[in-house]
DOKELO-570685 format. One line per 10 residues: number of its first residue (from 1); for each residue y, z, x of N, C-alpha, C. Coordinates in Angstrom, 2 decimals. Each point is the difference from the previous one (the first is absolute). Layout:
BEGIN
NUM) Y,Z,X,Y,Z,X,Y,Z,X ~ ...
// end
This chain:
BEGIN
1) 13.14,-32.70,10.98,-1.28,0.39,-0.61,0.19,0.27,-1.49 ~ -0.80,-0.70,-0.83,0.05,0.23,-1.44,-0.99,1.11,-0.38 ~ 0.07,0.45,-1.25,-0.95,0.99,-0.49,-1.43,-0.53,0.14 ~ -0.20,-1.27,-0.35,-1.32,-0.61,0.11,-0.49,0.00,1.45 ~ 0.89,-0.36,0.93,-0.38,-0.03,1.41,-0.27,1.41,0.54 ~ 0.75,0.95,-0.50,-0.20,1.40,0.42,-1.38,0.49,-0.43 ~ -0.41,-0.34,-1.20,-1.32,0.42,-0.49,-1.12,-0.67,0.82 ~ 0.19,-1.28,0.31,-1.01,-0.71,0.82,-0.06,0.58,1.40 ~ 1.15,0.37,0.53,0.05,0.62,1.34,-0.78,1.31,0.00 ~ 0.21,0.82,-1.03,-0.71,1.28,-0.11,-1.51,-0.23,-0.10
11) -0.38,-1.01,-0.76,-1.42,-0.31,-0.18,-0.66,-0.35,1.33 ~ 0.73,-0.71,0.84,-0.56,-0.41,1.30,0.01,1.13,1.01 ~ 0.96,0.93,-0.13,0.14,1.07,0.98,-0.82,1.25,-0.32 ~ -0.14,0.31,-1.28,-0.65,1.25,-0.40,-1.47,-0.22,-0.31 ~ -0.73,-0.47,0.98,-1.40,-0.33,-0.23,-0.86,1.24,-0.24 ~ 0.43,1.15,0.51,-0.78,1.24,-0.18,0.21,0.60,-1.38 ~ 1.12,-0.34,-0.63,0.36,0.65,-1.26,-0.83,-0.55,-1.16 ~ -0.46,0.88,-0.88,-0.75,-0.47,-1.18,0.91,-0.63,-1.04 ~ 1.33,0.15,0.17,0.94,-0.52,-1.01,1.28,-0.50,0.66 ~ -0.09,-1.05,0.84,1.18,-0.47,0.73,1.13,-0.49,-0.91
21) -0.34,-0.68,-1.09,1.04,-0.51,-0.89,0.70,1.15,-0.73 ~ -0.79,0.98,-0.43,0.60,1.17,-0.63,0.90,0.73,0.98 ~ -0.45,0.15,1.25,0.83,0.63,1.03,1.33,-0.76,0.13 ~ -0.09,-1.31,0.09,1.19,-0.83,0.16,0.94,0.14,-1.20 ~ -0.57,0.00,-1.20,0.83,0.07,-1.20,0.74,1.34,-0.11 ~ -0.69,1.09,0.36,0.65,1.31,-0.04,1.16,0.05,1.00 ~ -0.22,-0.55,1.18,1.06,-0.03,1.02,1.15,-0.90,-0.45 ~ -0.33,-1.15,-0.56,1.05,-0.91,-0.49,0.82,0.62,-1.12 ~ -0.67,0.68,-0.92,0.74,0.65,-1.11,0.94,1.07,0.53 ~ -0.46,0.69,1.03,0.84,1.03,0.63,1.21,-0.63,0.69
31) -0.22,-1.06,0.73,1.09,-0.65,0.74,0.99,-0.67,-0.95 ~ -0.54,-0.71,-0.99,0.85,-0.78,-0.90,0.51,0.80,-1.20 ~ -0.54,1.24,-0.14,0.39,0.84,-1.15,-0.24,-0.75,-1.31 ~ -1.21,-0.53,-0.15,-0.35,-0.79,-1.18,-1.35,0.46,-0.53 ~ -0.45,-0.61,-1.10,-1.30,0.35,-0.56,-1.02,-1.11,0.28 ~ -1.23,0.22,-0.47,-1.07,-0.95,0.26,0.24,-1.34,-0.67 ~ 0.63,0.02,-1.15,0.31,-1.24,-0.71,0.89,-0.92,0.84 ~ 0.99,0.61,0.65,0.89,-0.79,0.86,-0.79,-0.61,1.15 ~ -0.89,0.76,0.61,-0.81,-0.50,1.11,-0.82,-1.21,-0.44 ~ -0.58,0.07,-1.18,-0.89,-1.06,-0.48,0.74,-1.25,-0.44
41) 1.19,0.17,-0.59,0.70,-1.14,-0.59,1.16,-0.52,0.84 ~ 0.22,0.61,1.18,1.06,-0.48,0.89,-0.55,-0.17,1.40 ~ -1.13,-0.66,0.08,-0.72,-0.10,1.28,0.77,-0.77,1.06 ~ 0.96,-0.84,-0.40,0.76,-0.79,0.97,1.32,0.65,0.39 ~ 0.23,1.19,-0.48,1.21,0.73,0.41,-0.06,0.31,1.49 ~ 1.11,-0.30,0.69,0.06,0.23,1.43,0.38,1.44,0.32 ~ -0.72,0.60,0.95,0.39,1.30,0.52,1.15,-0.19,0.98 ~ 0.96,0.91,-0.02,1.05,-0.06,1.00,-0.59,0.33,1.36 ~ 0.74,-0.26,1.06,-0.52,0.30,1.34,-0.33,1.48,0.17 ~ 0.90,0.92,-0.43,-0.37,1.43,0.10,-1.23,0.34,-0.83
51) -0.12,-0.58,-1.20,-1.17,0.25,-0.84,-1.27,-0.51,0.64 ~ 0.08,-1.18,0.61,-1.15,-0.57,0.70,-0.43,0.91,1.15 ~ 0.98,0.50,0.76,-0.31,0.87,1.14,-0.67,1.29,-0.45 ~ 0.50,0.57,-1.09,-0.59,1.24,-0.53,-1.43,-0.27,-0.47 ~ -0.20,-1.14,-0.67,-1.33,-0.34,-0.49,-0.98,-0.17,1.15 ~ 0.39,-0.77,1.01,-0.90,-0.24,1.14,-0.30,1.30,0.75 ~ 1.02,0.84,0.14,-0.19,1.29,0.65,-0.97,0.88,-0.81 ~ 0.13,-0.06,-1.30,-0.86,0.79,-0.88,-1.45,-0.47,0.09 ~ -0.20,-1.30,0.09,-1.35,-0.55,0.14,-0.62,0.44,1.32 ~ 0.80,0.05,1.06,-0.50,0.47,1.29,-0.44,1.46,-0.10
61) 0.79,0.80,-0.69,-0.38,1.41,-0.19,-1.28,0.11,-0.82 ~ -0.11,-0.83,-1.02,-1.20,0.03,-0.85,-1.23,-0.40,0.81 ~ 0.16,-0.89,0.97,-1.12,-0.44,0.83,-0.60,1.14,0.82 ~ 0.80,1.06,0.24,-0.50,1.15,0.75,-0.83,0.93,-0.89 ~ -0.02,-0.29,-1.29,-0.70,0.86,-0.95,0.92,0.91,-0.78 ~ 1.29,0.01,0.34,0.95,0.85,-0.71,0.07,-0.40,-1.47 ~ -0.17,0.94,-0.92,0.03,-0.34,-1.42,1.35,-0.56,-0.43 ~ -0.03,-0.87,-0.98,1.23,-0.61,-0.51,0.98,1.08,-0.49 ~ -0.53,1.07,-0.60,0.87,1.05,-0.53,0.83,0.66,1.09 ~ -0.57,0.13,1.22,0.78,0.58,1.09,1.01,-0.99,0.55
71) -0.25,-1.28,-0.20,0.95,-1.03,0.44,1.20,-0.05,-0.94 ~ -0.27,0.02,-1.30,1.09,-0.10,-0.99,0.60,1.36,-0.33 ~ -0.78,1.08,0.24,0.48,1.33,-0.34,-0.13,0.34,-1.47 ~ -0.70,-0.84,-0.76,-0.13,0.18,-1.45,-1.45,-0.24,-0.42 ~ -0.49,0.84,-0.92,-1.31,-0.22,-0.59,0.05,0.34,-1.48 ~ -0.46,-0.94,-0.84,-0.03,0.25,-1.44,-1.17,0.91,-0.34 ~ 0.26,0.94,-0.89,-1.03,0.92,-0.47,0.34,0.41,-1.42 ~ -0.93,-0.16,-0.90,0.16,0.36,-1.41,1.23,-0.70,-0.62 ~ 0.30,-1.19,0.52,1.13,-0.78,-0.52,1.34,0.35,0.61 ~ 0.02,0.93,0.96,1.24,0.42,0.63,-0.04,-0.32,1.50
81) 1.14,-0.31,0.58,0.08,-0.34,1.42,0.33,1.25,0.82 ~ -0.92,0.37,0.88,0.18,1.18,0.86,0.32,-0.40,1.42 ~ 0.93,0.72,0.59,0.29,-0.21,1.42,-1.09,0.68,0.82 ~ -0.45,-0.68,1.04,-1.03,0.55,0.88,0.35,-0.30,1.45 ~ -0.50,0.85,0.88,0.05,-0.30,1.43,-1.28,0.57,0.63 ~ -0.07,-0.03,1.32,-1.24,0.39,0.68,-0.31,1.48,-0.10 ~ 0.91,0.79,-0.59,-0.26,1.42,-0.18,-0.82,0.29,-1.25 ~ -0.14,-1.00,-0.86,-0.72,0.23,-1.26,-1.12,-1.01,-0.19 ~ -1.01,0.43,-0.74,-1.07,-0.90,-0.40,0.55,-1.02,-0.99 ~ -0.42,-1.24,0.13,0.44,-1.04,-0.94,-0.69,0.23,-1.34
91) 0.75,0.11,-1.09,-0.63,0.21,-1.32,-1.00,-1.12,-0.32 ~ -1.15,0.40,-0.54,-1.06,-0.94,-0.33,-0.17,-0.08,-1.52 ~ -0.36,-1.18,-0.52,-0.20,-0.15,-1.45,-1.00,0.99,-0.59 ~ -1.05,0.34,0.77,-1.01,0.95,-0.50,0.62,1.35,-0.38 ~ 1.08,0.36,0.69,0.61,1.32,-0.22,0.75,0.06,-1.33 ~ 0.25,-1.15,-0.61,0.67,0.00,-1.30,-0.84,0.74,-1.05 ~ -1.33,0.05,0.21,-0.88,0.74,-0.90,0.37,1.48,-0.02 ~ 0.45,0.51,1.14,0.41,1.40,0.11,1.20,0.27,-0.92 ~ 0.93,-0.93,-0.02,1.18,0.13,-0.86,-0.42,-0.04,-1.48 ~ -0.85,-0.95,-0.35,-0.44,-0.14,-1.39,-0.70,1.27,-0.49
101) -0.89,0.55,0.82,-0.72,1.21,-0.41,0.94,1.19,-0.14 ~ 0.96,0.12,0.91,0.95,1.11,-0.07,0.89,-0.11,-1.24 ~ 0.50,-1.20,-0.27,0.85,-0.21,-1.18,-0.77,0.34,-1.28 ~ -1.25,-0.44,-0.08,-0.81,0.27,-1.19,-0.18,1.50,-0.21 ~ -0.26,0.72,1.09,-0.20,1.45,-0.13,1.31,0.69,-0.39 ~ 1.10,-0.40,0.62,1.29,0.61,-0.31,0.35,-0.20,-1.48 ~ -0.24,-1.20,-0.50,0.28,-0.28,-1.41,-0.87,0.87,-0.91 ~ -1.29,0.08,0.31,-0.91,0.81,-0.81,0.38,1.48,0.08 ~ 0.31,0.47,1.18,0.34,1.42,0.21,1.28,0.35,-0.76 ~ 0.97,-0.89,0.06,1.27,0.26,-0.67,-0.18,0.09,-1.51
111) -0.71,-0.96,-0.58,-0.16,-0.03,-1.46,-0.95,1.09,-0.51 ~ -0.87,0.51,0.89,-0.91,1.07,-0.41,0.67,1.37,0.03 ~ 1.10,0.12,0.75,0.69,1.28,0.11,0.83,0.27,-1.25 ~ 0.20,1.27,-0.26,0.76,0.38,-1.20,1.42,0.47,0.33 ~ 0.30,0.07,1.32,1.29,0.60,0.39,0.97,-0.96,0.67 ~ -0.31,-1.31,0.00,0.88,-1.01,0.62,0.36,0.39,1.44 ~ -0.97,0.46,0.72,0.19,0.42,1.39,0.25,-1.21,0.90 ~ 0.90,0.17,0.98,0.18,-1.03,1.02,-1.11,0.15,1.02 ~ -0.81,-1.03,0.15,-1.14,0.04,0.90,0.43,-0.12,1.46 ~ -0.80,0.57,0.87,0.28,-0.03,1.43,-1.10,-0.78,0.71
121) 0.40,-0.96,0.84,-0.93,-0.90,0.68,0.20,0.09,1.50 ~ -1.09,-0.05,0.75,0.09,-0.08,1.46,-0.64,-1.31,0.46 ~ 0.77,-0.79,0.76,-0.55,-1.18,0.66,-0.27,0.41,1.44 ~ -1.25,0.41,0.26,-0.38,0.51,1.31,-0.38,-1.15,0.93 ~ 0.43,0.10,1.27,-0.18,-1.11,0.97,0.71,-1.23,-0.57 ~ 1.27,0.17,-0.31,0.72,-0.97,-0.84,0.30,-1.33,0.66 ~ 0.01,-0.05,1.33,0.27,-1.28,0.66,1.34,-0.59,-0.43 ~ 0.00,-1.26,-0.40,1.23,-0.68,-0.42,0.55,0.54,-1.31 ~ -0.77,0.86,-0.67,0.42,0.52,-1.30,-0.40,-0.88,-1.15 ~ -0.80,-1.04,0.29,-0.29,-1.01,-1.03,-0.71,0.57,-1.21
131) -0.87,0.99,0.20,-0.75,0.55,-1.12,0.90,0.84,-0.90 ~ 0.64,1.01,0.58,0.85,0.88,-0.79,1.18,-0.70,-0.63 ~ 0.63,-0.90,0.74,1.16,-0.74,-0.53,-0.44,-0.88,-1.16 ~ -1.12,-0.69,0.16,-0.49,-0.88,-1.07,-0.33,0.80,-1.25 ~ -0.59,1.18,0.17,-0.31,0.86,-1.14,1.28,0.34,-0.76 ~ 0.99,0.49,0.72,1.23,0.46,-0.64,0.78,-1.17,-0.60 ~ 0.10,-1.10,0.74,0.77,-1.16,-0.47,-0.65,-0.62,-1.23 ~ -1.33,-0.13,0.03,-0.71,-0.61,-1.13,0.13,0.88,-1.25 ~ -0.15,1.30,0.14,0.11,0.91,-1.14,1.39,-0.09,-0.63 ~ 1.03,-0.08,0.84,1.37,-0.10,-0.52,0.25,-1.36,-0.66
141) -0.41,-1.08,0.68,0.26,-1.34,-0.53,-0.73,-0.26,-1.31 ~ -1.23,0.46,-0.09,-0.82,-0.25,-1.19,0.17,1.09,-1.07 ~ 0.86,0.98,0.31,0.30,1.09,-0.95,-1.27,0.67,-0.50 ~ -0.90,0.26,0.95,-1.28,0.62,-0.33,0.19,1.43,-0.49 ~ 0.95,0.69,0.61,0.43,1.29,-0.52,1.53,0.01,0.00 ~ 0.63,0.89,-0.77,1.47,0.01,-0.06,0.62,0.14,1.39 ~ 1.09,-0.71,0.21,0.66,0.00,1.31,0.37,1.40,0.44 ~ 0.44,0.83,-0.92,0.43,1.35,0.34,-1.15,0.86,0.51 ~ -1.24,-0.45,-0.25,-1.18,0.77,0.39,-0.84,-0.71,1.06 ~ 0.64,-0.89,0.76,-0.69,-0.67,1.10,-0.60,1.03,0.95
151) -1.19,-0.25,0.53,-0.61,0.97,0.92,0.79,0.12,1.30 ~ -0.12,1.15,0.62,0.53,0.22,1.34,-1.06,-0.46,1.01 ~ 0.42,-0.62,1.09,-0.96,-0.47,1.00,0.39,0.48,1.39 ~ -0.93,0.67,0.66,0.17,0.37,1.40,-0.78,-1.00,0.85 ~ 0.69,-0.60,0.96,-0.63,-0.90,0.95,-0.25,0.79,1.28 ~ -1.26,0.07,0.43,-0.35,0.78,1.19,-0.72,-0.89,1.00 ~ 0.42,0.10,1.25,-0.66,-0.77,1.06,0.21,0.73,1.32 ~ -0.93,-0.16,0.91,0.09,0.68,1.29,1.05,-0.63,0.90 ~ 0.39,-1.25,-0.29,0.93,-0.75,0.86,1.40,-0.04,-0.59 ~ 0.99,0.44,0.77,1.39,-0.06,-0.46,0.47,-1.45,-0.14
161) -0.40,-0.87,0.95,0.39,-1.41,-0.08,-0.54,-0.65,-1.27 ~ -1.21,0.38,-0.38,-0.59,-0.52,-1.22,0.77,0.48,-1.22 ~ 0.34,1.29,-0.02,0.78,0.55,-1.12,1.37,-0.66,-0.12 ~ 0.59,-0.35,1.15,1.29,-0.70,-0.04,-0.11,-1.34,-0.73 ~ -1.11,-0.70,0.22,-0.24,-1.27,-0.69,-0.20,0.25,-1.49 ~ -0.77,1.04,-0.34,-0.25,0.32,-1.41,1.31,0.34,-0.71 ~ 0.85,0.77,0.65,1.28,0.36,-0.61,0.90,-1.23,-0.17 ~ -0.03,-0.87,1.00,0.79,-1.23,-0.07,-0.46,-0.87,-1.17 ~ -1.32,-0.11,-0.19,-0.53,-0.77,-1.12,0.35,0.65,-1.34 ~ -0.02,1.32,-0.03,0.35,0.71,-1.24,1.45,-0.25,-0.38
171) 0.88,0.08,0.97,1.43,-0.25,-0.26,0.23,-1.41,-0.50 ~ -0.75,-0.94,0.54,0.22,-1.41,-0.34,-0.63,-0.38,-1.33 ~ -1.15,0.58,-0.32,-0.77,-0.46,-1.15,0.16,0.86,-1.26 ~ 0.26,1.29,0.17,0.07,0.88,-1.16,1.41,0.07,-0.57 ~ 0.08,0.28,-1.28,1.30,0.26,-0.61,0.56,1.30,0.58 ~ 1.30,0.19,-0.16,0.61,1.23,0.52,-0.64,1.23,-0.64 ~ -0.28,-0.08,-1.28,-0.62,1.13,-0.71,-1.40,0.28,0.54 ~ -0.80,-1.06,0.20,-1.36,0.18,0.50,0.00,0.51,1.42 ~ 0.94,-0.49,0.83,0.05,0.45,1.39,0.25,1.50,0.09 ~ 0.77,0.53,-0.94,0.26,1.44,-0.01,-1.26,0.82,-0.27
181) -1.06,-0.67,-0.44,-1.27,0.66,-0.27,-0.89,0.06,1.24 ~ 0.48,-0.54,1.13,-0.84,-0.11,1.20,0.38,1.02,1.06 ~ -1.01,0.43,0.75,0.19,0.89,1.15,-0.90,-0.53,1.12 ~ 0.48,0.09,1.24,-0.75,-0.52,1.14,-0.26,1.13,0.99 ~ -1.27,0.22,0.33,-0.37,1.14,0.85,-0.92,-0.48,1.12 ~ 0.42,0.25,1.25,-0.88,-0.27,1.13,-1.02,1.13,0.09 ~ -1.28,-0.35,-0.09,-1.01,1.04,-0.07,-1.37,-0.54,0.43 ~ -0.75,0.83,0.69,-1.39,-0.28,0.33,-0.83,0.40,-1.21 ~ -0.32,-0.97,-0.86,-0.55,0.24,-1.32,0.93,0.99,-0.72 ~ -0.50,1.12,-0.52,0.83,0.88,-0.84,0.68,1.13,0.78
191) -0.06,-0.07,1.31,0.47,1.09,0.86,1.42,0.47,-0.34 ~ 0.91,-0.92,-0.28,1.40,0.36,-0.23,0.42,-0.10,-1.47 ~ -0.97,0.08,-0.89,0.31,-0.15,-1.43,-0.03,1.33,-0.76 ~ 0.16,1.11,0.70,0.08,1.28,-0.68,-1.29,0.79,0.09 ~ 0.03,1.19,-0.57,-1.16,0.88,0.02,-1.10,-0.55,-0.89 ~ -1.25,0.19,0.41,-1.13,-0.48,-0.78,-0.16,0.82,-1.28 ~ -0.78,-0.52,-0.89,-0.30,0.61,-1.29,1.23,0.09,-0.90 ~ 1.02,-0.79,0.31,1.18,-0.03,-0.86,-0.18,-0.96,-1.17 ~ -0.98,-0.91,0.11,-0.16,-1.00,-1.03,1.23,-0.87,-0.12 ~ 0.38,-0.63,1.11,1.26,-0.75,0.04,-0.07,-1.32,-0.76
201) -1.18,-0.61,-0.09,-0.07,-1.37,-0.48,-0.97,-0.17,-1.18 ~ 0.37,-0.95,-0.86,-0.90,-0.43,-1.07,-0.82,-1.19,0.44 ~ 0.54,-0.77,0.94,-0.68,-1.19,0.52,0.20,-0.06,1.51 ~ -1.09,-0.18,0.73,0.08,-0.33,1.42,-0.66,-1.36,0.16 ~ 0.75,-0.93,0.54,-0.50,-1.36,0.20,0.13,-0.32,1.48 ~ -1.01,-0.64,0.56,0.04,-0.23,1.44,-0.81,-1.20,0.43 ~ 0.59,-0.77,0.91,-0.73,-1.04,0.73,-0.04,0.46,1.45 ~ -0.90,0.94,0.31,-0.01,0.59,1.34,-0.72,-0.91,0.99 ~ 0.14,0.27,1.29,-0.84,-0.72,0.97,-1.47,0.30,-0.29 ~ -0.82,-1.04,-0.13,-1.41,0.24,-0.34,-0.97,-0.93,0.74
211) 0.50,-0.73,0.98,-0.86,-0.92,0.74,-0.62,0.72,1.19 ~ -1.32,-0.12,0.20,-0.64,0.61,1.18,0.65,-0.47,1.30 ~ -0.01,0.86,0.99,0.66,-0.30,1.27,-0.49,-1.31,0.60 ~ -1.32,-0.21,0.02,-0.55,-1.20,0.63,0.49,-1.26,-0.70 ~ 0.11,0.05,-1.33,0.50,-1.15,-0.74,1.50,-0.20,0.21 ~ 0.72,1.10,0.16,1.45,-0.09,0.26,0.26,-0.74,1.30 ~ -0.77,0.33,1.03,0.15,-0.65,1.30,-0.24,-1.50,-0.14 ~ -1.04,-0.38,-0.73,-0.31,-1.42,-0.19,1.10,-0.72,-0.79 ~ 0.49,0.65,-1.05,1.04,-0.61,-0.82,1.25,-0.31,0.80 ~ 0.37,0.91,0.88,1.26,-0.15,0.73,-0.08,-0.97,1.16
221) -1.19,-0.53,0.26,-0.15,-0.99,1.07,0.60,-1.35,-0.36 ~ 0.26,-0.22,-1.31,0.50,-1.31,-0.42,1.51,-0.12,0.11 ~ 0.67,1.04,0.52,1.43,-0.07,0.20,0.83,0.36,-1.22 ~ -0.61,0.59,-1.01,0.73,0.30,-1.24,1.09,1.04,0.17 ~ -0.13,0.85,1.02,1.05,0.96,0.37,0.27,1.08,-1.05 ~ -0.90,0.20,-0.94,0.19,1.09,-0.95,-0.27,1.32,0.72 ~ 0.70,1.07,-0.38,-0.17,1.27,0.71,-1.39,0.60,-0.20 ~ -0.67,0.32,1.10,-1.34,0.59,-0.11,0.04,1.32,-0.74 ~ 1.15,0.70,0.07,0.18,1.26,-0.71,-0.18,-0.17,-1.50 ~ 0.33,-1.20,-0.51,-0.11,-0.26,-1.43,-1.35,-0.57,-0.39
231) -0.86,-0.24,0.97,-1.30,-0.63,-0.26,-1.18,0.94,0.25 ~ -0.01,0.66,1.15,-1.17,0.77,0.43,-0.11,1.32,-0.76 ~ -1.12,0.18,-0.69,-0.21,1.21,-0.79,-0.77,1.08,0.71 ~ -0.30,-0.19,1.29,-0.82,0.97,0.73,0.83,0.95,0.86 ~ 1.22,0.31,-0.42,0.89,0.89,0.74,0.06,1.36,-0.69 ~ -0.16,1.07,0.78,0.03,1.33,-0.61,1.44,0.50,-0.15 ~ 0.16,1.22,-0.51,1.33,0.54,-0.28,0.83,0.24,1.25 ~ -0.66,0.04,1.16,0.70,0.19,1.27,0.30,-1.32,0.70 ~ -0.32,-1.10,-0.67,0.26,-1.31,0.57,-1.05,-0.49,0.95 ~ -1.16,0.66,0.00,-1.08,-0.38,0.91,-1.03,-0.88,-0.70
241) -0.59,-0.91,0.75,-1.03,-0.88,-0.54,-1.31,0.77,-0.14 ~ -0.62,-0.10,-1.17,-1.29,0.65,-0.22,-1.14,-0.93,0.43 ~ -1.21,0.50,-0.09,-1.18,-0.79,0.38,-0.73,-0.58,-1.20 ~ 0.57,0.16,-1.21,-0.72,-0.42,-1.21,-0.06,-1.51,-0.15 ~ 1.10,-0.70,0.31,0.10,-1.45,-0.15,-0.40,-0.46,-1.41 ~ 0.46,0.78,-1.01,-0.26,-0.40,-1.39,1.30,-0.21,-0.79 ~ 1.13,0.23,0.67,1.30,-0.21,-0.64,0.37,1.05,-1.03 ~ -0.70,1.14,0.00,0.16,0.97,-1.09,0.66,1.32,0.40 ~ 0.35,0.19,1.26,0.53,1.30,0.41,1.32,0.31,-0.71 ~ 0.91,-0.96,-0.06,1.28,0.23,-0.68,-0.24,0.19,-1.50
251) -0.89,-0.79,-0.57,-0.32,0.14,-1.42,-0.60,1.37,-0.30 ~ -0.89,0.49,0.86,-0.58,1.34,-0.20,1.11,1.06,-0.08 ~ 0.88,-0.01,0.98,1.07,0.99,0.03,0.97,-0.17,-1.16 ~ 0.27,-1.25,-0.36,0.90,-0.26,-1.13,-0.58,0.55,-1.30 ~ -1.29,-0.22,-0.23,-0.64,0.49,-1.22,-0.01,1.53,-0.02 ~ -0.37,0.62,1.11,-0.06,1.47,0.04,1.38,0.61,-0.24 ~ 1.03,-0.57,0.60,1.35,0.53,-0.17,0.55,-0.28,-1.39 ~ -0.39,-1.13,-0.59,0.49,-0.35,-1.33,-0.36,1.05,-1.05 ~ -1.14,0.66,0.20,-0.42,1.05,-0.94,1.07,1.08,-0.11 ~ 0.68,0.28,1.10,1.04,1.03,0.00,1.34,-0.48,-0.57
261) 0.19,-1.30,-0.07,1.31,-0.50,-0.38,0.06,-0.69,-1.35 ~ -1.14,-0.19,-0.63,-0.04,-0.59,-1.34,0.02,1.09,-1.07 ~ 0.69,-0.28,-1.10,-0.11,0.85,-1.18,-1.38,-0.19,-0.61 ~ -0.55,1.02,-0.66,-1.26,-0.19,-0.72,0.12,-1.16,-0.99 ~ -0.97,-0.88,0.00,0.06,-1.18,-0.86,0.74,-1.16,0.65 ~ 0.53,0.24,1.21,0.66,-1.07,0.74,-1.02,-0.93,0.62 ~ 0.46,-1.15,0.45,-0.91,-1.03,0.52,0.33,-0.35,1.44 ~ -1.04,-0.24,0.77,0.11,-0.57,1.34,-0.59,-1.40,-0.04 ~ 0.79,-0.99,0.43,-0.46,-1.39,0.01,0.15,-0.53,1.43 ~ -1.11,-0.42,0.58,-0.02,-0.46,1.39,-0.45,-1.45,0.09
271) 0.60,-0.72,0.95,-0.59,-1.28,0.40,-0.98,0.28,1.13 ~ -1.14,-0.69,-0.02,-1.00,0.14,1.05,-0.51,-1.39,0.39 ~ -0.86,-0.02,1.00,-0.70,-1.23,0.32,-1.23,-0.15,-0.89 ~ -0.43,-1.23,-0.20,-1.19,-0.22,-0.81,-1.23,0.65,0.64 ~ 0.08,0.24,1.31,-1.12,0.56,0.76,-0.03,1.53,-0.05 ~ 1.08,0.66,-0.42,-0.04,1.46,-0.05,0.49,0.58,-1.33 ~ 0.06,-0.83,-1.04,0.44,0.47,-1.31,-0.95,1.04,-0.59 ~ -1.31,-0.24,0.12,-0.96,0.94,-0.59,-0.03,1.32,0.77 ~ 0.23,-0.06,1.32,0.10,1.23,0.77,1.24,0.79,-0.41 ~ 1.09,-0.73,-0.27,1.23,0.66,-0.48,-0.25,0.67,-1.34
281) -0.71,-0.67,-0.87,-0.35,0.56,-1.31,-0.78,1.30,0.16 ~ -0.94,0.01,0.94,-0.82,1.19,0.24,0.87,1.15,0.52 ~ 0.94,-0.30,0.88,0.89,1.04,0.53,0.82,0.61,-1.13 ~ 0.50,-0.83,-0.91,0.76,0.50,-1.15,-0.88,0.89,-0.88 ~ -1.19,-0.47,-0.28,-0.91,0.75,-0.88,-0.39,1.34,0.62 ~ -0.08,0.07,1.33,-0.34,1.23,0.69,1.20,0.95,0.09 ~ 1.20,-0.51,-0.30,1.18,0.85,-0.08,0.14,0.45,-1.45 ~ 1.20,0.16,-0.50,0.18,0.53,-1.35,0.40,-1.09,-1.00 ~ -0.48,-1.22,0.24,0.37,-1.12,-0.86,-1.13,-0.35,-0.97 ~ 0.40,-0.39,-1.18,-0.96,-0.42,-1.03,0.36,-1.42,-0.44
291) -0.87,-0.59,-0.79,0.23,-1.34,-0.53,0.40,-0.98,1.10 ~ -0.73,0.06,1.12,0.32,-0.86,1.14,-0.47,-1.42,-0.27 ~ 0.91,-0.96,0.20,-0.29,-1.40,-0.32,0.31,-0.90,1.18 ~ -0.72,-1.12,0.06,0.28,-1.04,0.98,0.44,-1.25,-0.74 ~ 1.03,-0.67,0.53,0.53,-1.21,-0.63,-0.13,-1.18,0.96 ~ -0.29,-1.17,-0.55,-0.08,-1.21,0.80,1.32,-0.76,-0.01 ~ 0.30,-0.68,1.11,1.19,-0.84,0.05,-0.30,-1.38,-0.58 ~ 0.94,-0.90,0.09,-0.15,-1.33,-0.61,-1.13,-0.81,0.62 ~ -0.38,0.33,1.23,-1.09,-0.70,0.66,-1.35,0.67,-0.22 ~ 0.01,1.05,-0.84,-1.25,0.68,-0.31,-0.43,1.02,1.03
301) 0.90,0.33,0.94,-0.32,0.99,1.02,0.40,1.39,-0.49 ~ -0.78,1.02,0.39,0.34,1.37,-0.34,1.28,0.38,0.76 ~ 1.04,0.39,-0.73,1.30,0.14,0.64,0.72,1.32,-0.28 ~ -0.07,0.53,-1.21,0.66,1.26,-0.34,-1.02,1.04,-0.41 ~ 0.29,1.23,0.34,-0.79,1.15,-0.47,0.97,1.01,-0.59 ~ -0.27,0.49,-1.20,0.87,0.99,-0.63,-0.81,1.18,-0.49 ~ 0.67,1.15,-0.06,-0.64,1.19,-0.52,1.04,0.92,-0.63 ~ -0.41,0.73,-1.03,0.86,0.94,-0.70,-0.29,1.40,0.54 ~ 1.05,0.74,0.33,-0.20,1.37,0.48,-0.42,0.90,-1.15 ~ -1.10,0.69,0.18,-0.54,0.86,-1.06,0.94,1.18,-0.27
// end
């Protein structure tokens, strides 16, 4: 089987997929350890028998609805390759907006301060760690602030298996100096992050579960195998399903608790669904947040909500 034949095979087999050729190319690049240019300009290259078997097996898995990222174990986000498995949500391009907004605020906050303070950041519901790691790595690589004053980042998630993935990605992607700036805490929101009203953080950034329960059930019918824990936003602090079906229960609790953990003038930046962004804005405004803003993603959907603690 050549690369060309492999792509044609995927096209014929993955009839349900909206992007069969892209699926095939990502799998081929993973198997062959090559880039897209090689795929395009070496179409007659023969796959070895083991490579062919892995490719065909991967296509069979994809036919069940399993995302390509869970097949290869890798997903690109913000230009970096993150390891993923079924314990974590697959990073989505829309979430890169969360990184951009956090970096912009950190840069502004740092340059506005007069004391060269090292800022403290919390990546709440951190999942694979893609948001917090990208923030720290990008700031260091682009020299946005002096290396000696890189922010500290706490990664918090309710799942230990998820935190293990985040730590693994941090070790692999961050410099030794940047990794020393990270802490990983298993916690139900802020439960294990210290006493309230301490003002622990200058920035809290989060891509929490925000999908209504009914929509979560429908989404998972396609075999994507993403953890419902990382999707459904209608779970209360005791782990019970609420009756709201608006995807906002976790966001409500996160916003209320953030008031106790942000320094005055600190920012909370959340990813939301386009269907509940304005409700999230209202919840922030009804708490102690000012200058609450909504940001659109690249597709023009309402995606981030931010507020400054008064």
